[in-house]
N, C-alpha and C positions, 0 to 999 in steps of 0.2 A: 749765581756765580759771577764774579767780575770778569770782564773781557780781558784777554791777554793783549797787551799793547806793543806793537812794534815801535821801538823808540831808540834814539841815539842820544847819548848823554855827553855833554861837554862841561868841564868845570874850570874854574879859575879862582885866583885870590887877589883881591884888590882893596887897598886901604883898610885892612883889618877885617875884611869880609870874605868868606868863602861863597862862591857862586856856582850853582849847578843849573845848567840850562838844558832842556830837552823838549823834543816834540813827540806827541803821541799821534800816530797815524789814524787811529780810529776816531779821535775827537777833532783832529785838524787844528789843534791848539799848541801854543808854545808856552811852556811852563818855566818859571825861574824860582829857584829856592836859594835863600841867602841866610847866612848865620855867621856870628862872630866866633863861634867855636865849632870845630869839626864834628863834635858829637851833639850839636844842637843846643837849644831849640832852633828849628828852621822856620823861616817865614816864606810863605807861598804866595806867588803872584803870577799873573799872566802877562806876556808880551803880546800886544795886539799884532796879529798876523801869524803866518805859518812859515817857519824857517827850517827847512830840512837840513839836518846835520849842522845846526847853527853853532858858531864859535864866537864868543864875545871878545872884543878888544877894547880895553880902557887906555886911551892914548894919553900922552904926557900933557897935552893941552886941556885935559878935562873932558874931551868929547868921547862919546861911546858909540861903538859900532857892533854889528853882527854880520858875519860872513856865512853864507849858506848856499844850498842849492844842490841839484843833481843834474848832470850834463852841463848846465850853465851855472857858474859860480858868481853870486852877486854879493855886494856889500850895501848895507843900509845903515844910516846913522840913526841912533836911538836918542830919545829924550833923556833928560837928566836922571829921572827916576826909573828908567828902563821899563816903562810900561807900554811904549808905542814908538813908531817911527817919529823922528823929529820933523816938524813942519819945515819944508824947504831945506832939509838936510841932505847930505850926500846919499845918492842912490845910483849905483851903476853896475854894469857887467864887468867882471874882472877877467875871467878866462872861460873858454867853452870847449867841450868835447862832445857836443850833442849828436854827432854823426857816428859815434862809436857803436858798432852793432852788438857789443857785449855789455860794457858798463862805462858810461861817461864819468866825468869827475864828480866826486862827492866826498863825504867825510872830512869836511873843512876843519883845519886847525890854523888859526892866524896868530902870529907872534911878531912883536917888534923887538929887533935885536941890533944894537949898535947903529941906530938910525935907519935901518932898513925894515920893511914890512915883508914877512914871509908867510906864504900860504902853503900848507902841506895837504895833499889830496891823495885819494886812491882812485884808480881806474883800472880797466883791463886792457891787455893787449888786444889789438883789433882782429887778429887772425885766429885767436883761440881764447878761452877763458883762462886768465892768469892775472891775479891781483898784482898791481904795480904801484909803487909809491912815486909821487911827483911833487915837485916844489917849484913855486913861482915867487919872484920877489921884485920889489920896487922901492925907490927911495921916497915915494909919495903915494898916498891913497888915490890921488887923481891921475897919477902917471901910469905908464904901461908896465904891466907885470910880465916879466920874461922868465924862462926856465924850462923845465922838462922833467923827464923821469930821472929819479935818483937811486932807485933800487928795483931790480927785476930778478928775483931769486926765489925758488921754491924749496931750497934746502934739500932737494932730492925727494920731496914728499908729495907725490900724487898730483903734481902740477898746481898745487895750491900756493900761490905767491904770498910773500910777507909784505903787508902794507896796511895802511890806515893808522894814523896817529900823529903825534907831534914830537918835539925834541925838548930836552931839558938839560940844564947845566948844573954842575956841582960846585960847592964853595971853592974847590981847588982849580976850577977853570976847565974841567973836562965836560964834554958834551956826549949825550946819548939820545938815541931815538927809542921810543916805546911804541912798538907796532904790534900786530897780531897776525896769526896764521890760522885760516879755517882748517879744522882738523876733524871734520865729520861730526858725529853725534856727540862727542865729548865737548865740542864747542870751539871757541876761538881762543887759542893759546897765546898768551903774551910773549913777545920776543923783544929782548933788549939787545941793542947793537951800538957800537961806537960811532960817533960822528966827528969828522974833522972839517976844516974850512979851507977853501981855496978861492981867492978873489971874491970874498963876501958870499960865497955859495957853499952850501953844506955838501959834504961828501959822506955818503952812508956806507958803513961796513968796511970791508977790506977787499980791494980789487973788484968792487961791484957785487960782493957776496956777503951773506951773513956768516960771520965766523962761528965755528963750532963752540969755541970757548973764548971768553973774555975775562980779564982780571978787573975786578971792581973793589973799591975800598968803602967801608961803611962810614957814613957821616956821623953815626952814633955807635961807636965801637963797644960801648958798655950796655947797649940796649939788647934785651932778649926778645927775639922775634917769635911770635906765636905761629904755629902751623896753620895752613889753610884748611886742612882736613885732619881727621883723626878719630880715635875711639873716645867714648864718653861713658862714664858710669852715673852721670846725672847727679853727682854729689857736690858740684861746685857751680850751681846755677846753669843758665844757658851760655855755653862758651861762644865766643865770637865766630867760630867756624860754622855755627848753625844759622840758617835763614828760614823764614816762613815762606810758604808758597803764596799765601794771600796776606793781607793785613791781619795780624793775629787778633783773636778775641780772648783776652785773659780770663773771661768768665768761664771759658770752656776748655781750658787746659790747666794742669797743675803739676808743679815740680815738687818732689819730696826728697830733699837732700839726705835725710836720715835713712829712708828706704832705698834711695838711688833709683827713682822712677820718674817717668814722664807720662802723664795720663791725659788722654784726649776724650772729652765728652761730646757727643754729637749735638750739633746746634740746629740742623735742618735736614730735611730729607733731600738726598742727592740722587741723581741718575747715574753719576759716575764719579771716579776718584778725583778728577781735577777740580771738582766743585767743593771739595771738603776743605773747611778752614782748619787752621792750626796744624796742617801738615808740616812737619819739621824736616828740613832738607840740608844736605851737604853736597858740595861739588864732587863729581867723579873725576878721576885722574887718569891721564894717559901714561902708558899704553894700555894698561888693564888694571882693574881693581875689584874688590869684593867687599861686602858688608854683611854682618850678621846682627840679629837682635832677638831678644826673648820677649814674647808677647803673652800677657795674661788676659784672656778673653772672657773671664768669668762674669763680667758685668755687661757683656754684649746683649743687645735686644734682638729679637727676631729680624733677620735680614741684614743686620749690621755686618760690615766687612772691615777688618783691621789687619795691618801687616806692613811689609817692606816693599818699596817700589823703585823702579828706575823711572824717574819722573820726567816726562815731556808729554806732548799731545799724543804721541804714539807710544804710550807707556806699557811697561810690563810690571806686574806685581804678583807677589805670592802672599797669601793671607789666610785668615781664618774667619769663618762666618757661622752664624747660628741659623739652622734650617730645621723647621719642625722640632725645635727643642734640642737638636743634636748639633755638635760641633763638627764642621767640615773644613778641610783644607782645600784651597783652590788656587788657580792661577788666572789672572786677568791679562788679556792679550789684546791691546788696542792697535788695530792695523793702520797703515798709512791712508787707506781709503775711508777711515773713520769707523769701521765696523769693530765692535767690541766682542771678542770671544771669551767665554769662560770655560775652563776645563770642568768636567763633571766633578762635583765635590767628593772628596775622599773622607768618609766618616772617621773621626778619631775619638778616642775615649777621654783624652785630657783636654782641659781648657787652656793649658799653658803649652806654648809651642816655640821652637826656635826656627827662624827663617834665615836663609842665606840667598844673596843675589850676586852673581858674577857678571862683569861686563868686560868685553874685549874690544878695544878701539884701535888696535894696531893696524896701520895702513888702511884705515876706514872700514875695517871688518864690521864694526858697530853691531855687536850681538850681545844679548843678555840671556842668562840661564838662571832658573829659579830652583830652590831646594827647600826642604823642610826636614825636621827631625822631631821625634817624640822621646821624652825622657833621656835626652843626651845620647841617643842611639846614633846609628849611621845616618848620614845625609842622604835623603831620597830625592831624586829629580822629580819635578812636576811640570806638566805642560810641554810646550815646544820651545825650541830656540827662537828667541824674539829678535826681530830686526829693529834697530834704533835709527833715528834720523835727526838731522839738524834742520829745523823748519822755522819759517818766519812767524808762525802763529804764537809760539812761545819765545822765539828769538833768543834762546840761551842754551848752553850745553846741558846734557843730561845730568840728573842729580839723583842721589839716593834720597828716599823720603820715607818717613814714618807716618802712617795715615790711619784714620778711622772715620768711616762715614755711615750714615743711616740710609737704608733703602725703603723702610716702611714706617718707622716711628722714631722720634728723637729721644734723647736722654740716656742711651746706652753709652758705654765707655770701654776703652782698652788701655792697658797699662804696659809701658815699654821699659825695658831695663837692659843693661849690659850691651850697649851698642859697640860693635867692634868693626874697625876699618882696616883693610889689608891692601897693601900696594902690590905691584907685580911680582916683586921678589918674594914676598911672603906667600903669594898664591902658588908660585911654582915650587 
């Protein structure tokens, strides 16, 4: 299984190239991907050094920089091909919050606007945990950067401040900040808020707060935006709302548009669900959501497990397995301490099963419940109420996942059809 990497991604567009820069904390390396088209192909390279939360700056004089750090925020000039620091180039400390007992400055975003350099950062209040957005600016990279906090607001939500991100302008001259708010196990929810200017300094929100509603106008009024989540009958290929848990292996999954099925064949023996390749996932949505799927387990091998999960390191899953030649329904319950509990399997006569998983994220309740049914009968609960978490090992919000893995021998498969996604209104 591939290790989950804690990483923070920064992107930019410069001279016809899209650039994505990120660090992986397990490898202590800085990666840069570039492409002339947003859908690739992408070229991969390394930038020599480790630049936490790095943000690229392509200045008008052709010089290149990266701003990065935690507690202390540094700037380092890079060479022309962005592979290493430039010999004798600029390297200096810009701002520092290293004595903050909660969280010092990090999450750098640097932008040059109307001749001024702006650095947007996140840190915490010193007397309690509360994400806060800060901004510092200067008319020169060699000069003093001045500024301070520009937003300290939790929107009345569990003391979780809105912070970390940058600002963007529209063709008609309006400015917005794209930040996020930690929201428990569902992940970090994007927050868009207006930005105005006073004496070359950005003013976030309205009266120091994130407004409940803002009016925006599309820059592409004729464009049809696709939903981030939703149901799928698998008759139109893999829709953009789906993502794989690992790099997919096309040899071991198959889409049949005529039958409306997605089939996973096991590639290797796994000790648990997170190791399985070709697990197909969708984001979960706040404040609550549910999913259902039909699984045909007729081609499972002894010990295989297939079903529907709430995917994170502390996952919950409801599935079907083959045990001593019989089909059994079970729940997988991965605890925060790493212990994996399995409910005692319930023998079922059918190899085809419907599974349902509900998640409640309201006010960080962060609970999941699992159900199954046979022959379209009543939904039957299975296992216990499962507690979900947001942790740095996966560093992402909880996701629905369709999975199949082998515990004894490879080559078995499971067939998924009729995936249904429900939001909070449809659940109630």
